N, C-alpha and C positions, 0 to 999 in steps of 0.2 A: 177760246176752247182749243181748236188747234196749232194756235201756238205754243200751248202750253206741252200737248201733246210733242210736236216736234222738239222743242226743249229736252223733255225727257229721253227721246230717242237718242239727241245730240250727245246727251251726257252718255246714256248707254253704252254709244259706239266709243264714246272717249275712253271711257272704265276698261271695255273689252282691249282696246288698241294698247292702251296703258297696259291691262295684263300681258297680253298678248309680248309687247316688247321687253315685260319683264322676265319673261319666261325665257324668251329668246335668250337675254343679258344672263339670267341665271344657268342655262344651259351650255353657253360658251365658257362662263367663269369655271363652272365646273369641272368642263371639259380641261380648260387651261391647269386647272389645278391637277387633274389627273395627269396629264401631260407631265407636269412640271415635277409631279412627286413616282412618274416612270424613266426620268432623265437624270442620268447624274454628269457632271462635267469633271475632269479632267486635264490635267497640264503634261504635254510632250518635254520631257526631261532626258538628259542626256546621262549612260549607265553601262555597266554592264548586264552582257548576254550570255547566257550558254545554251547550245542548241543541244538535245540529246534525243534518241532513238530508246521507246519504252518498250519494252516486252517482258514475258515471263519464261521461266526457265528452269531447270530441275539440277538441283547439286548430286555430281557424280564423281568417285574416286578418279583421278588422271589415269591409271592404268587400272584393269581389272579383269578378270579372265574366269570363264565356267570350267570348273572341273569336270569331265565326264569319262566314260569308259570307251576304251575301243572293243571290250570286248561285252558278250550279254553274261552277266551273272549276279549273284545275288549280293548283297554286301556281308561281308563276316566282321570286318571291323572296322569303325570311326575312332581314329587315331586323335583327332582334335573338335573344338567344340567353337562354338559363336564368339567373336571377338577375340580367339588364341591370334598370339602373332607368332607367323611360321617363317621358316627360311627357305629357298631355296634350293631342292631336292628331298625334302623332310618329307616324311612318309605320313600323309593324309589319311589314307582309308586302304583296306584290303578287301577282296570279293573272294569267294569262295571258287578256289580250284579245282575241287574233287575231280570232277567231269574233263577239265583242262588237263587233269595231271594223268589222266587215263590215256587221253589222247595221245600226251606227248610220250608217255612211255609205250603203246602200239608203235608210233610213230619209228620212237628209237631201235625198238625189235627187230623192225621191219628194215632200217639202215642196218643194221649190222649184219642185219642176215643178207641181203643184198650185197653189202662189203667185203662178207666171206664168199658169196657166188663169185662177185668178179674178180677177187684175188684167184680162185682156183680155176676160171676160165682164162685169168693171165699166163698160167704154169703149162693149163692144159693148151692155148694158143704157140704156146713158147714149143711145144713139142711137136708142133702138127694137128692135134686133136679137136681141135677147135677152129672154127673159120674167121674171117676177120668179122664177119656178119653178128657171129653169136657173141665175140669179146666186146662189138660195139654195142649189143642188145643188153648184154649186161653191165656195160659201163653208163648206159643210157638209166638203165633200172637203180642204179645206186645212184645216181647224180637225184634222181626225182625223190627217192626215198630220203635222201639228207636234206632238201628244200624242205619236204615234206614235216621232217621232225623239226629243222630251224623255225619254218612257222607254227609249229603248235610249240615249242620251247618260246617262243617270243609271246604267244598269248597266256602263257601260262605269267610269264615276267611282266603281262600288263595289268593283271589282277591286282598288281601293287600300283597306287595311284600316287606319285609325290608331285611338289608344287613346282610350278615353274619360275616364281618368283618370290619376291622377299615381300611380304604384306599380312593381311588382317585376312581370319575369316571373316566373309559380311552374313550375317543371315545365318539361321539353324541347318546345319548340314541333313540329309537322308536320313532315316531311321534305320538301325541295323535289320537286315531281314531285306530290306527293298531289291526288288529287282529292277537291274540296272540295264538299259539297253544300248546299244552301241548302233552308231548309223551317224550318216553323215546331214541327214537333213531335220531330225528330232532326237536328238540325244537325249539320255535320261542326264541330267546336272545332277551330281551328288553333293556339289556348295560353289562356294563362290569366293574368290581370292582377290582380293584389292590392296593397292598402296595409299592408305587413306592419309598418308605423309601431308600429300597435293592434292588439290582438289580441283575441279572444273564443272563449269556451268553450261549446259547444252539449252541454247535459246532459240525458241523459235519467232524468225522477223518476217514481219510483213512484207509481198514483195513491192509494195511501193517504198520502201525504207529501207530495203536490202542494198541499194546503190550508195549510198552516204555509210554503210559500213566499208571498215579499212583497218587490215591487220595493224597491230600495234595499238590502236582506238583503247583511251582509259574508261573504264567503266567501273561504276557503283552497284549494288545491289543492296537488299536487305533480306531477310526471313520472318517469319513470323514468330520463331520460337526467341530472336532476338532484334524485338522491335525497334531499339533503341541503339543497336549496333547498325554502323555502315561499315560492308566489304568493298574491298577496291577488288579489280581485276583487268584484267588485257586479254582485248580480241587476239583469239589464237589461231583460229581457222574459220573459215566462210564456206558453208556448204555450195554446190554448182551445182546439184538439181532438188526439187523441190524436197520437202517431207513426204509428202505423199507416192513418190516414184521411189521404186525398187527395182527396176531392172529398164533397160532398153524393152522390153517388151510391153512391160504394164506401162512404158511411157507412153508409146503409141497407141495401145489400146485407149490409154485414159484419156489422149490427145482426139482420136477419132470420136471415143464417145462423147467427151465434153463438149465437140462442135456440134454433134447431131443433136446435143440437149440445151444448144446454149439458149434459145430461145425461151425455155422455160424454168433452167434453173441457173446459178452460179456459184462460184466459191472463191474465197479469199486462198490465196498461194503461200506458201510459208517455205522459209530458207533455214536449216541449221546455222547457227555462230557459235562457236565454240569459246568461252572464255577460260583461262588461266586465272584462279582466283588465289587470292593471298587469307591464308587463315593460321596465322601463329600461333592463336590458341588451341585450333584444334576443337573450335566451337560447330564448325558446321557438318553434318550428317548426310548418307546418302538419301538420295529422295527428297531432299527439302525443298519447295517451294521458292526461288528465288525470284523477288521483281527489280528487275533490273532497268538500269538507265547508261547507255553505251554514248560517249559523249562525243558529239560530231564535230564541234568547231565552239570557239570562244571571242567575243569581241571586247573591247574594253571604250565608256567614253563616244559611246554611240548613240545615237536620237531614237529615243523609245517610249514607246503607246502601248497601254493594256490590249492584249488580243482581242478583247471583248467590243476597242473602238473600231474595228476594221470590219469594213462592209464590203461586200461582193456585188457586182451589177454585170449587165451583158458586155459592158465595156471596161469593165478591169475592177481594180478594187481604189476604194474611199472612204475617206473619213469623214463627220459632218463637223466643221468647227464651228465653233460661236466667234461672232467679230463683235469688237467695240460697243456698235451700235446696237447690239442685241440680238441680231440677225445669224442665221444658221447660212452655212455654204457649204457643199457637197464638195468635196476635194479629192482628186486624183491623187495615189500617192504610189511609190515602188517600195516594194518590202523589200528586207534581206534574212538576218538568221529569226528563226520564229522557235519561242520557248515552251514552256506550258503553261504559261500566263501572259509575256508578253513578245512583242514584234519589235526588230530594228526598221524605221525607217530610212530609207535611202535616199529619198528625193519626192517633194510637195508639201514639207511643215518645214517651221521653224521651230527654235527652242519656246517654250513654253506658249507655243498655239494652246488657244482651250479648246479642247474637243468635247463632245455629246456623247454620252452613251445611252442607249434608249433600253429596254429590256423591260419584261413583264415577270413579274410573282412566280407564276407559275416554272417559267424559263432558267429561272434564278435557281428557285430550290433543284430545278431536276439538273441543271449544270453543276451542281453544289456536290450532288450523292455518285456524280460520275467519276469514277477515277481511269485513268490509261494505264493499264498493268499488262496491256499486250494479251495476245492469242492464252487459253486456256492451257497449262503446262498438261498436254498428251503426247511426252514424248516416249 
């Protein structure tokens, strides 16, 4: 009887062991299938690579000026409308000059009065009836009156606003009856005149990329209105101060404030880069958003791999190479130019080396949705 029981226990044990072994095999097999499903192999091949910096900018006229008044008055007439072409010296608007005319007439009367008085004093001085001091006072009063008249006359002449350049009226001018104020800090803008025959693109470039930008570099860009049309341009100017700096005082204050709060906050620094744009068909309009690629360098017949195959560790950059025996090996590499999807390998690999790319579904989906369009165009 005990012999039969021992046989049953032995049989049950064997079945359990076989089940465990089968489970282990199934688990390992499943993991291998999953691993192979999340891996892809590519070859290191030779080709052409173009390295560029991507950013976002705003289309602007090459030259533009705000038309404002040097005197405070009401708008009496507007001589032009939006999109009108104007010439230098052309009258754009006329201000109400009634009060200024009155001031000028008073100044003219005072000037004439002091002028006549000065002539009388000259005669009286010549016959000894007036002293040198009296004559000098009369001359001073007359010269002061002349200066007041000239100033009042100039104010009247300033009520006629003329164009300082050839161009186009950009946007709708202010309405008749609007009170325009003069001032240095915040004058009323009556209208804007711009030379739209030539365009520029003002781009914000990240501080990590600004060192790669040079005057004369070629650039391409697109706008939403013409998504299938690629425009070209050239780097014309590179800003020396960050986009957030407006003066030396604000720069020093922002530096001190940022240093005091660096432990809690950090911000990206951008610099303005200006491109002269080619627009022979006059398609671009002011304030359009431009997605720009500035060409940094270009090489042909170099060893290239997908950017996704390049990995980084504490010891440097490397790739996973699949050998002929089916085993993988981490190989350190030295890289050169980098594009949006490829990277140049300077050393560490040979032509047609087979590389392993590991990825996950979530990473692939998220990366496919990302666009390197630079910073938002708050310019």
